[in-house]
N, C-alpha and C positions, 0 to 999 in steps of 0.2 A: 504494500500500500504506500501511497505517497505521504509526505509530511502533512499535507493538508488533510488527507483522509485520517491519518493517525490522530491529529488534533480533534477532528470532528468526533471520532469514535471515543476518545478519552473524555471529552466534555459531556458527551451523552451518558457515558458510564459513571462519571463522578457526580454528575448532577449539579444543579444551580447553586448549592450551598458550599461548594468546594472550589477554591481558586486554583487554576492550573498554572504553575510556574515552569516554563520550558527551560530546562538546564542545557545550555548551549556551549558549555566548555569544550574546547578543541574543535568545534564545528566551524566551517567556513561561513563567511558573511552571507554567501548565496543561500545557504540552508536556512539561516535566520530570516532572510528576506522572504523565502518561500513560506515560512511559518507566519511571518508578518502579513503577507498577502492573504493568508487564510484566516486572518483576524486575531492572531495571537499578539499580545502587547507586552506581556510580562516575561522577561528572560533572566535567567540566573547564571552568573559566572563565578568561577572559583578564584581567579587571579585578577589583580588590579590591571596589569598590563594588557591582558586580553580584553578586559571590559573596556578600557580606554580606547584601544584600537578599534573595537567594534562600534563603540559609541560614535566615533568620528566617521565611520563608514555608513551607518544605517540611519533610518528615520528618527527624528528627534522626539517623537511622541512615545517611543519605547520606554517602558519602565524597567530600569535595570536593578536587579537585586544581587548584592554580593553575598554569596553563600559559603565561600571558603574561608579558611583562617586568614585574618587580616592583621598585618603588622602595623604598628602605630605610625611608622614613618611613611606608610603608603596611603594613609587616609586622605592627605591633601590632594591627591590626584583624582579622586572620585567624588570628593565633597561637593563640587559645583553641580553635579548632575545625578548622582545615584538616588534611586527612589527609596530603597530600603537596604539596610545592612542587617543580615539575618544572623551573623556570627559574632555577636558581641559577647566576649567571654572574660572580660575583666573591667574593673572600674577605670583602670589606666587607659584602656582603649576607648571607653565611653567618653572620658575626659578629652581625648584627642579628637574624637568625632565632633563633640560639642564645640571645641575650639575652632575647627576648620569649617564647621557649619555656620558658626557666627561670622567668620571672615567672608563666607560666600553669601551671607544674608539669607540663610535658609534654616529650616527646621528639618532634620533628617529622621525619618522613621527607622526604628531599630527593633530587633528581636533579641532577647537574651538567649544565647545558646546554652542549653542545659545538658550536662553530661549524663546520659542514660545507658550507654552501651557498656558491655562487659569487654572493653578493648582499651588498652593503654594508649593506642595511637590516636584516639578521638579527642577532640578539644571540647571545652564547655565548662560552665560553672556547675559546681555541686549544688544541691538544693539549699544547703546552709549558706553557701557563698552568694547565691542569688538573693537570698533574704537579707544578708549582710549588706550587699550592694544597695538594695532598695531602701534600706534603713539609714544609709550613710549620709552624713551632713553634706558631703560634696555632691552626691547625686541630686540633692534637693536644689542645688544651685544651677543645674544644667537647664538652660532655657532653650537650647537649640537642638536638643534630641527629644524624640517622642517615642517612648516605649510602647510598641503596639501589641506585644505578646511574646511568645516563646517559640524556640525552634529546638528540635532534637533529632539525632541520628541514632537509629537502633543498631544493635549488634549485627554484623554481617554473618548471618547464620541461616541455615535451612530450618531451624527450630521455630516454627510459627508460634508456639506457646510463649517462648522467650520474647520474641518480637512483640507479640500482643501485650504481654505483661509490662514491657518497657514503655510502650505507648500509653497503656492504661495509667501507669504511674505518672507519666508526664502530663496527661490530661487532668488527673486528679490534682497535681501540683498547680497547673494552670488555673483551675477553678479556685483553688485556695488563695493563690496570689491575687487573682482578680477580686475576690471578696475582701481580702485584707488590705490591699494597697490601691486598687483601681475601681472600687465599688461605684464611685460617682463619675467615672470616666467611661463613656460609651465606646471609646476607640481602643481600649485594650481588648482586641477582638480577633487576634490572629494566632493560630496554633499550627505551625508549620512542621508537619510530620509526614514522612512517607516519600519513597523514591520509586523508581521503576519496578524494583524487585518486591516492594512490600506496601505500595500505596493503598491497596485494598484493605489490608489489615489496619493501616493507619486511619483510614476513613472510618472504618468500623469502630475504632476507639476514640473518635471525636476530632480527628484532624479536619481543618477547613482550608488548608493549603498544602498541595503536594508538589514536590520538586521532581519533575520527570524529564529524563534525558533520552535514554536509548529507546524507550517506547515511542517517542516522537521522531527522533532523528536516526535511529539505528545504532548499532554498536559504536562505541567511541573509538576514534582513530587518534593515536598519539601524534601530535604535530610538533612544530618548531617553537610553540609558545614557551617563553621562559618562565621560571618559577615566580611566584608572587613577590 
């Protein structure tokens, strides 16, 4: 099936309550343009360099989401245009995003990335660390970042029960955080869980944004993009 057909099929399958983020890392701009022509506007990239290059080549109404680990010294390159940073995993990084958002005259939407996987290679805040961040005096001074919700990556495993449990735990935490810290804020509304391999399980557990790459574009091809 074509990229357009894949998007149409996915949107029909996931339903109106779930936002589809097309993960376009390593894909050529032509593939993104095909997805754009099919109506897709949200694209997720893992690295700053690749996002900046594609931003310059593609239509300017695309909403770019940074979903990979973000180094503080790279924030300045995407602050003028990024729609959402999903991988906020420290107060230090949030401070840097706020600083560069202010310089750009913007408020940047962010998700706190929560560590839920049974894998040491994954990034993210522990549950206690996320609460500590939200309670910190410094966080209260950030006027140019807007916490929209949480993001999590499940363990890379064939064990569906483990994946389901990890997503259930994150959804439960999301509900608790919303009630405790964002009860009067309608825009704490995004729970980004699920990728091509497990988005159905994620939606079943309450995800309202899925990050799907290979199901849209086909299997990933490693290209010349440099590391973040």
